[in-house]
Structures are given as C-alpha cells and as structure tokens.
N, C-alpha and C positions, 0 to 999 in steps of 0.2 A: 340594958337593952340588948337583945340577941340579935343575930344576923337573919336577914330573909335570904333564902337561897332561892334563885331565879333560874330556871324553873325546875322543880323536884322531877317533873315528868321526863325531862332530858336526862337526869341522872338515872331514873328508872329504866329508860331507854338503853342506856349504857350497861346497866345491870342485866338486862336480857342479851345483849350482844356479847358481853363478857361474863358469862355465869360464874366462872371460877373467882371473879373479883367482887361479886355482888355483896357479900358479907363485908368486906373491906371498904367498899364504897358507902354502904349503909352505916357503918361505923364512923366514918369521915363526916358524913352528913349530920349525924346526931351529935357528934363533937362540936362541929362548927356552929350549929344552931344554938349551942349553949354558951358559945365563947362571947366574950366582951372585949375583943382586941380593938384598940384605938389607932394602931399603926402597924405597918409591916414589921418594925422591930419588935413590937410585943408580940406578934404571931411567931416571929422567927424564934424567939425565946422558947416556945412550946413546940414548935415544928422546925427543928434545926436544919432539916434537909430541904426546906422550902425555899424556892429561888424566884427572885422578882424579875420579871422581864417587862418589855415595853407595854404601854397602855394599861397600867395598874394589874397586869397580869401576873398571877402566882402559879407556880408549877409544884405540885405535891407529888411525892413518891407514894405510891400505893402498893401495899404487899411487899414492903422492902423496896426493891427497885425494879419489880415486874412490870408495873403499870405506871403510867403518869397522868395525872389530872390536871388540866389548865383551866383556871377560873380568873375572872376579873373581879377584884374586890375594890369596892368603893367604901372606905372605912367611915367617912363622914355621914353616909346615908344608911351604914349598916346592911349593905347589899353585896351578894355574891352572885355572879353570873356564871354558870357552867358554860365553858367554851369548846373544851375537847377532852376526851379521854381515850387511851389506847395502851398498847403494849409499848414497852421501851424501845422495840425495834421500829414500831410505827411512829413513835415520837421523833426519832431520829430522821424520819422522812417528811415532817411537817415544819412548817414555819409557825412556831407558836405565838409570834407577836401578832399575827393576824388571822389565824385559823378560827373557825366557828363551828359549832354543831351543825350539821346538816341533816335534815330528816329526809329519808327516802320517799320519793314520790310513788304513790300507789298506783 
C-alpha cells in the first residue's frame, strides 16, 4: 500500500515559489508515493539524511542541503502531510516542530 500525500497542491505551490527546486520536489513526491515504509527506521535506511522531529514530523534535505522539506508522516495510515518547504537559511529561522503551510490570502 502506497502513501497518500496531503495535499499535492501544497507541494505544487512550493514548486511555483521555488522553481529551482521544482524537479527535486516532484522526484521526492513520486518516490514517496511508491514507498512502503512501515516506520521511520525503515524510511531512514533509504533516506539517511532524514531527521525525525516532534509530532511525527520528518525533515528531508532536498537538492543536497539547499532546501528542506518538513512533512508529518503517519505510518499507520500511510499518510504524509506537507508542513513546510524552504531554503536551508529559511529553515534556520522557523520552528519546524510547529510550523505549517500558509496560503497567502488574495
């Protein structure tokens, strides 16, 4: 059973905001929907640089270490929720244990 990524639109919004990272984000997405990890330890064997933080959040390095992607993974329900994406410098300025994707109001 594959992972469900909530919401792909959030990921696409980040692709627009960070066009240099678009291909890497799309690759991450397509890899993750194919995966069958049952725990963080299994994920860590494939994504050695992934870090587990509070509230089931996992931080992935994207494009080496240029960008960071923060997601919440509930392995039991096969669900991944996109929480935050940005440059390494922006990452150093946020609290990844509580930050969430925020859509700009029109």
